[in-house]
C-alpha positions as CSV (number, residue, x, y, z in Angstrom):
1,M,1.8,-37.2,16.2
2,Q,-0.8,-35.8,13.9
3,L,0.7,-32.3,14.2
4,K,4.1,-33.7,13.4
5,I,2.8,-35.3,10.2
6,K,1.1,-32.1,9.1
7,L,4.1,-30.0,9.8
8,S,6.3,-32.6,7.8
9,L,3.9,-32.2,5.0
10,V,3.9,-28.5,4.9
11,I,7.7,-28.5,5.0
12,S,7.8,-31.0,2.2
13,A,5.4,-28.9,0.1
14,V,7.5,-25.8,0.6
15,L,10.7,-27.6,-0.4
16,L,9.0,-29.0,-3.5
17,I,7.9,-25.6,-4.5
18,A,11.4,-24.3,-4.1
19,I,12.9,-27.2,-6.0
20,V,10.4,-26.7,-9.0
21,A,11.0,-22.9,-9.0
22,N,14.8,-23.5,-9.1
23,A,14.5,-26.2,-12.0
24,Q,12.6,-23.7,-14.0
25,Q,15.0,-20.8,-13.4
26,P,17.8,-21.0,-15.9
27,A,20.1,-18.6,-14.4
28,G,21.9,-18.2,-11.1
29,N,22.9,-15.1,-9.1
30,S,26.3,-14.8,-10.7
31,G,26.9,-11.4,-12.5
32,K,30.1,-9.9,-13.7
33,F,31.4,-6.6,-15.1
34,I,32.2,-6.6,-18.7
35,T,33.8,-3.9,-20.8
36,Y,32.8,-4.3,-24.4
37,E,35.3,-3.5,-27.3
38,P,33.8,-2.1,-30.6
39,G,31.9,-5.0,-32.3
40,Y,30.1,-5.7,-35.5
41,Y,28.3,-2.3,-35.5
42,H,31.7,-0.3,-35.5
43,N,33.8,-2.7,-37.3
44,T,31.6,-3.7,-40.2
45,I,28.3,-1.5,-40.4
46,L,30.1,1.9,-39.9
47,K,33.0,0.9,-42.0
48,G,32.9,3.1,-45.0
49,V,30.0,5.2,-43.7
50,E,31.2,8.8,-44.4
51,Q,30.8,10.0,-40.8
52,F,33.0,7.3,-39.5
53,N,36.2,5.7,-40.7
54,S,38.7,3.2,-39.4
55,Q,41.3,5.9,-38.5
56,Q,39.0,7.5,-35.9
57,E,39.4,6.5,-32.3
58,K,36.7,3.9,-31.5
59,P,34.5,4.6,-28.6
60,K,35.3,2.9,-25.2
61,S,32.4,1.6,-23.3
62,A,32.0,1.7,-19.4
63,P,32.0,-1.6,-17.5
64,T,28.6,-3.1,-17.8
65,F,27.1,-5.5,-15.2
66,K,25.9,-8.6,-17.0
67,L,24.8,-12.1,-16.1
68,N,27.7,-14.7,-16.2
69,P,26.3,-17.5,-18.5
70,E,29.0,-20.0,-17.4
71,G,27.2,-23.2,-16.2
72,I,23.8,-22.2,-17.4
73,S,22.0,-24.6,-19.9
74,I,21.4,-22.3,-23.0
75,P,20.8,-23.4,-26.6
76,D,24.0,-23.0,-28.8
77,N,22.7,-23.8,-32.3
78,K,19.8,-22.6,-34.3
79,E,19.6,-25.9,-36.1
80,T,18.3,-27.7,-33.1
81,F,15.0,-25.6,-33.1
82,T,11.8,-26.4,-34.8
83,R,12.0,-23.7,-37.5
84,L,9.3,-22.1,-39.6
85,W,10.1,-20.9,-43.2
86,H,11.7,-17.4,-43.2
87,L,14.2,-15.6,-45.3
88,S,17.8,-15.3,-44.2
89,P,18.6,-12.4,-41.7
90,V,19.3,-8.9,-43.2
91,S,20.9,-6.0,-41.5
92,Q,19.1,-2.7,-40.8
93,G,22.5,-1.0,-40.8
94,N,22.9,2.2,-39.0
95,T,19.2,2.9,-38.8
96,N,16.4,2.7,-36.1
97,T,14.1,0.8,-38.4
98,C,13.8,-2.6,-36.7
99,W,10.1,-2.1,-36.6
100,S,10.0,-2.3,-40.3
101,Y,12.4,-5.1,-40.7
102,C,10.9,-7.4,-38.3
103,A,7.3,-6.9,-39.5
104,I,8.3,-7.2,-43.2
105,S,10.2,-10.3,-42.3
106,M,7.1,-11.8,-40.7
107,L,5.1,-10.9,-43.7
108,E,7.6,-12.5,-46.0
109,S,7.0,-15.7,-44.1
110,E,3.2,-15.1,-44.4
111,V,3.6,-14.7,-48.2
112,Y,5.3,-18.1,-48.2
113,R,2.8,-19.7,-45.8
114,L,-0.2,-18.5,-48.0
115,T,1.1,-18.7,-51.5
116,R,4.6,-20.7,-51.3
117,Q,6.2,-17.8,-53.0
118,E,9.7,-16.7,-51.7
119,I,9.6,-12.9,-52.1
120,K,11.9,-10.4,-50.5
121,L,9.9,-7.2,-49.7
122,S,11.2,-3.7,-49.3
123,E,11.6,-2.4,-45.7
124,M,12.5,1.1,-46.9
125,F,9.3,1.4,-49.0
126,I,7.5,1.2,-45.7
127,A,10.0,3.6,-43.9
128,Y,9.8,6.2,-46.6
129,H,6.1,6.4,-46.4
130,E,6.1,6.5,-42.5
131,Y,8.2,9.7,-42.9
132,I,5.6,11.1,-45.1
133,E,2.8,10.2,-42.6
134,R,4.8,11.8,-39.8
135,A,5.2,15.1,-41.8
136,E,1.5,15.2,-42.6
137,L,0.4,14.6,-38.9
138,Y,3.1,17.1,-37.8
139,V,1.4,19.9,-39.5
140,K,-2.1,18.8,-38.7
141,T,-1.2,18.8,-34.9
142,R,1.0,21.9,-35.1
143,G,4.1,19.9,-34.1
144,N,2.5,18.0,-31.3
145,I,3.8,14.5,-32.2
146,Y,7.0,12.6,-31.3
147,I,9.7,12.8,-34.1
148,G,12.1,10.0,-34.2
149,E,13.4,7.1,-36.4
150,G,11.6,4.5,-34.5
151,S,8.0,3.4,-34.9
152,E,5.8,0.3,-34.2
153,M,5.4,-2.9,-36.1
154,N,1.7,-2.1,-36.9
155,A,2.9,0.9,-38.7
156,V,4.0,-1.5,-41.5
157,I,0.4,-2.8,-41.7
158,K,-0.9,0.8,-41.6
159,N,1.3,1.9,-44.5
160,M,0.9,-1.3,-46.4
161,K,-2.9,-0.8,-46.4
162,K,-2.6,2.7,-47.6
163,Y,0.3,2.6,-50.1
164,G,0.8,-1.1,-51.0
165,I,4.3,-2.8,-51.0
166,L,7.1,-3.2,-53.4
167,P,9.7,-6.1,-53.7
168,Y,13.2,-5.3,-52.5
169,S,14.5,-5.7,-56.0
170,A,12.4,-2.7,-57.1
171,Y,13.4,-0.5,-54.2
172,S,16.2,-1.1,-51.7
173,G,16.8,2.4,-50.5
174,L,20.4,2.0,-51.0
175,K,22.7,4.1,-53.2
176,S,24.9,2.4,-55.8
177,G,27.9,0.8,-54.1
178,Q,26.3,1.2,-50.6
179,E,26.3,-1.9,-48.5
180,F,24.5,-0.8,-45.3
181,H,21.8,1.9,-44.7
182,S,22.8,4.9,-42.6
183,H,20.1,7.4,-41.8
184,D,21.8,9.7,-39.3
185,K,22.2,12.6,-41.7
186,M,18.7,12.1,-43.2
187,F,16.9,12.0,-40.0
188,D,18.8,15.1,-38.6
189,E,17.8,17.0,-41.7
190,I,14.2,16.0,-41.6
191,K,13.9,16.7,-37.9
192,A,15.6,20.1,-38.3
193,Y,13.3,21.0,-41.1
194,L,10.2,20.2,-39.3
195,E,11.3,22.1,-36.2
196,S,12.0,25.1,-38.4
197,V,8.3,24.8,-39.8
198,K,7.1,25.0,-36.2
199,A,9.4,27.9,-35.3
200,R,8.2,29.8,-38.4
201,N,4.6,28.9,-37.8
202,A,4.7,27.8,-41.6
203,W,1.9,25.2,-41.5
204,D,1.6,24.4,-45.2
205,E,1.1,20.7,-45.4
206,A,1.8,20.4,-49.1
207,A,5.1,22.4,-48.9
208,T,6.1,20.4,-45.8
209,V,5.6,17.1,-47.3
210,S,7.2,18.0,-50.5
211,T,10.3,19.2,-48.7
212,V,10.5,16.1,-46.6
213,K,10.1,14.0,-49.8
214,S,13.1,15.9,-51.3
215,I,15.3,14.9,-48.3
216,L,14.2,11.3,-48.6
217,H,14.8,11.3,-52.3
218,H,18.3,12.6,-51.8
219,Y,19.3,10.0,-49.2
220,I,17.2,6.8,-50.0
221,G,16.0,7.4,-53.6
222,T,12.5,7.6,-54.9
223,P,10.2,4.6,-54.8
224,P,9.0,3.7,-58.3
225,S,5.4,4.1,-59.1
226,T,5.3,0.6,-60.6
227,V,7.2,-2.5,-60.9
228,K,7.4,-4.7,-63.9
229,L,6.9,-8.6,-63.5
230,N,6.2,-11.2,-66.2
231,G,5.7,-8.4,-68.8
232,R,3.1,-6.5,-66.8
233,E,3.5,-3.3,-64.8
234,Y,2.0,-3.4,-61.2
235,T,1.4,-0.6,-58.8
236,P,2.3,-1.0,-55.2
237,Q,-1.3,-1.6,-54.3
238,Q,-1.7,-4.2,-57.1
239,Y,1.7,-5.9,-56.1
240,L,0.2,-6.3,-52.5
241,K,-3.2,-7.7,-53.7
242,E,-2.2,-9.8,-56.8
243,I,1.4,-10.9,-56.1
244,A,2.1,-10.8,-52.4
245,R,-1.7,-11.5,-51.7
246,I,-1.5,-10.1,-48.2
247,N,-4.6,-8.7,-46.6
248,P,-3.4,-6.1,-44.1
249,D,-6.7,-6.4,-42.2
250,D,-5.8,-10.0,-41.2
251,Y,-2.9,-8.8,-38.9
252,I,-3.2,-7.7,-35.4
253,D,-1.0,-6.3,-32.6
254,V,-1.3,-8.2,-29.3
255,L,-0.4,-6.5,-26.0
256,S,-0.4,-7.5,-22.3
257,I,-0.3,-4.6,-19.9
258,M,-2.2,-4.0,-16.6
259,Q,-2.6,-0.2,-17.0
260,Q,-5.1,-0.8,-19.6
261,P,-8.2,-2.9,-19.4
262,Y,-7.9,-6.5,-20.6
263,W,-10.2,-7.7,-23.4
264,Q,-10.3,-4.3,-25.1
265,Q,-8.5,-2.7,-27.9
266,V,-6.3,0.0,-26.3
267,E,-3.4,2.4,-27.0
268,F,0.2,1.2,-26.4
269,E,1.5,4.3,-24.6
270,V,5.1,4.6,-25.8
271,P,6.8,7.3,-27.9
272,D,7.1,5.3,-30.9
273,N,3.4,4.9,-31.1
274,W,3.5,8.5,-32.2
275,W,0.1,8.4,-34.0
276,H,-1.5,7.1,-30.8
277,D,-2.9,3.9,-32.3
278,K,-5.6,2.4,-30.2
279,S,-6.0,-1.0,-32.0
280,Y,-3.9,-3.2,-29.7
281,Y,-5.6,-6.2,-28.3
282,N,-4.8,-6.3,-24.7
283,I,-4.9,-9.7,-22.9
284,P,-3.8,-11.2,-19.8
285,L,-0.2,-12.4,-19.5
286,E,-1.1,-16.1,-19.4
287,D,-3.1,-15.8,-22.5
288,Y,-0.4,-13.8,-24.2
289,M,2.2,-16.5,-23.6
290,K,-0.3,-19.2,-24.7
291,I,-1.1,-17.5,-28.0
292,L,2.5,-16.9,-28.8
293,K,3.4,-20.5,-28.3
294,K,0.3,-21.8,-30.1
295,A,0.8,-19.5,-33.0
296,L,4.3,-20.9,-33.7
297,K,3.1,-24.5,-33.2
298,S,0.2,-23.8,-35.7
299,G,2.6,-22.5,-38.5
300,F,2.4,-18.7,-37.9
301,T,5.6,-16.8,-37.4
302,V,5.4,-13.7,-35.0
303,A,7.1,-10.2,-35.0
304,L,7.9,-9.4,-31.3
305,A,9.0,-6.3,-29.6
306,G,10.2,-5.2,-26.2
307,D,13.2,-4.4,-24.1
308,V,16.8,-5.6,-24.8
309,S,18.7,-3.6,-22.3
310,E,18.9,-6.2,-19.5
311,A,21.7,-7.8,-17.6
312,G,20.4,-11.1,-18.9
313,F,20.5,-10.0,-22.5
314,L,23.7,-11.6,-23.6
315,A,24.0,-10.7,-27.3
316,R,27.8,-10.8,-27.5
317,E,28.3,-13.7,-25.2
318,V,25.9,-16.5,-26.3
319,N,23.3,-14.8,-28.5
320,A,20.7,-15.3,-25.9
321,A,18.2,-13.5,-23.5
322,L,17.2,-14.8,-20.1
323,I,16.2,-13.5,-16.7
324,P,18.7,-13.9,-13.9
325,S,17.5,-14.8,-10.5
326,F,19.4,-11.8,-9.0
327,D,16.8,-9.7,-11.0
328,I,13.7,-11.8,-10.2
329,P,13.3,-15.6,-9.6
330,S,11.2,-17.2,-12.3
331,A,8.4,-18.3,-10.0
332,Y,7.7,-14.5,-9.4
333,I,7.5,-13.3,-12.9
334,D,3.8,-12.4,-13.5
335,E,1.7,-9.6,-14.8
336,N,2.6,-7.5,-11.7
337,A,6.3,-7.8,-12.1
338,R,5.8,-6.9,-15.8
339,Q,3.7,-3.9,-15.2
340,F,6.0,-2.7,-12.4
341,R,9.0,-2.5,-14.8
342,F,7.0,-0.9,-17.5
343,S,5.6,1.7,-15.1
344,N,9.0,2.6,-13.6
345,G,10.7,2.8,-17.0
346,T,13.1,-0.1,-16.6
347,T,11.1,-2.0,-19.4
348,T,11.2,0.0,-22.7
349,D,10.1,-0.5,-26.2
350,D,13.6,-0.9,-27.6
351,H,13.7,-3.3,-30.5
352,G,11.6,-5.6,-32.8
353,M,12.6,-9.1,-34.0
354,H,11.0,-11.9,-35.9
355,V,10.2,-15.2,-34.0
356,V,10.9,-18.1,-36.4
357,G,11.1,-21.1,-34.3
358,Y,10.9,-22.7,-30.8
359,K,12.5,-25.4,-28.7
360,E,11.4,-27.3,-25.5
361,M,14.5,-27.6,-23.3
362,D,14.6,-28.4,-19.5
363,G,10.9,-28.0,-19.1
364,V,10.7,-24.4,-20.7
365,T,10.3,-22.9,-24.1
366,W,13.1,-21.1,-25.9
367,F,12.2,-18.9,-28.9
368,L,14.4,-18.6,-32.0
369,L,14.4,-14.9,-33.2
370,K,15.6,-13.6,-36.4
371,D,17.2,-10.1,-35.9
372,S,18.1,-7.1,-38.1
373,G,20.3,-5.4,-35.4
374,A,24.1,-5.6,-34.9
375,G,24.2,-7.4,-31.6
376,S,23.3,-10.8,-33.0
377,R,26.1,-10.4,-35.6
378,T,29.1,-10.2,-33.3
379,G,32.1,-12.0,-34.6
380,G,30.7,-12.0,-38.2
381,V,29.3,-14.9,-40.0
382,E,32.7,-16.8,-40.1
383,K,32.8,-16.9,-36.3
384,N,29.2,-17.0,-35.3
385,K,27.1,-20.0,-36.4
386,N,24.0,-18.2,-35.1
387,F,24.7,-15.0,-37.0
388,G,21.6,-12.9,-37.1
389,Y,19.6,-14.9,-34.6
390,Y,18.9,-15.0,-30.8
391,F,17.7,-17.5,-28.4
392,F,15.1,-16.1,-25.9
393,H,14.1,-17.9,-22.8
394,E,10.3,-17.8,-22.2
395,D,10.9,-15.9,-18.9
396,Y,12.5,-13.1,-20.9
397,V,9.6,-12.8,-23.2
398,K,7.1,-13.1,-20.4
399,L,8.7,-10.3,-18.3
400,K,10.2,-8.0,-21.0
401,M,8.7,-8.4,-24.6
402,M,5.6,-6.1,-24.6
403,T,3.8,-6.8,-27.9
404,F,3.7,-9.1,-30.9
405,L,2.3,-8.8,-34.4
406,V,0.6,-12.0,-35.8
407,H,-2.1,-13.2,-38.2
408,K,-5.6,-12.9,-36.5
409,D,-6.4,-16.6,-37.0
410,A,-3.6,-17.4,-34.3
411,M,-6.0,-15.8,-31.9
412,K,-9.3,-16.6,-33.2
413,D,-10.4,-18.6,-30.2
414,L,-10.1,-15.5,-28.1
415,M,-11.6,-12.8,-30.4
416,M,-15.2,-13.4,-29.2
417,K,-14.0,-11.9,-25.8
418,F,-13.4,-8.4,-27.3
């Protein structure tokens, strides 16, 4: 009799675990093949860009295996989230500068949190100087750095500390009449020039930087040396300190990865960390998620970056990201699953966004992300009430989003461990 009772208790416990795991898992095992037609990127952003016109045949995509969202409980309105102050979403156009857009957006929210000023800052001022920094290090290392459009969110902090910042009104990086940025030709020209420097062994830093600047000036203009405000001229450094009043030293990049020791500042080993920055605060995954949630509930917004190439990343379908159980059940998402995907290359450092809100729903946290990319804009603002936003299930963040940038006060309780 006692054995039967014990066996019954064990079976009941197993069933309870299964029920809880199933309740936390938002997605089922149902996937489907989808062939995507050209969307907002081709129909709006590339419209009018000189290397593309509406008469050209639009590319046809191969069928993609995606999670079927039918029957899954997913938020459908950004207005139902607890939202923190932020400026409206803006498009990065035909560029790979999400790292600048998401960090600048977060810092705009910080300006408001700290000073109650609503200021639109210049993403391209930062991107401009990132190319200069790259050109300098390219010469110093004799071409031994990664050259690409992408970078990391803390590059914004790095450049802001060195060069200051300007408002968008002073430097947009757009030519007259240009609606969206397009950096294809500019990047190709810069890369080709740097490769020629290496081929010729022409390691003259001043000449290299000067030529890269001339390319930038042609495509995105020359940043002004001062901006006039209330009858006074401010340099970018003065604007940062006296108007925006942001201290770059107050912002930290938080990481959670097993291949580096926890509770140390480490390097995030991805190509876009091209200068091999070793300032990332590496913490266990449980703390990573706690700090992210605590930051939002304490009034801090967060810039977040990671992988957006999953079957559960449903940009066009429902502006949402979640982990299907046919990938991995919710109960099994832990630091090992996270590291495994990063190690085998299925988790990549694709895209940065700005976390501006949260919502508790069905026992889990959903995050509201402001986005500068094209995927969140499918259908245009007339057809998409969540235009420029995503809903991220906490499982997706836990498994696939690798790092976040936040004010250090959001993590002050853990700083003593470093």
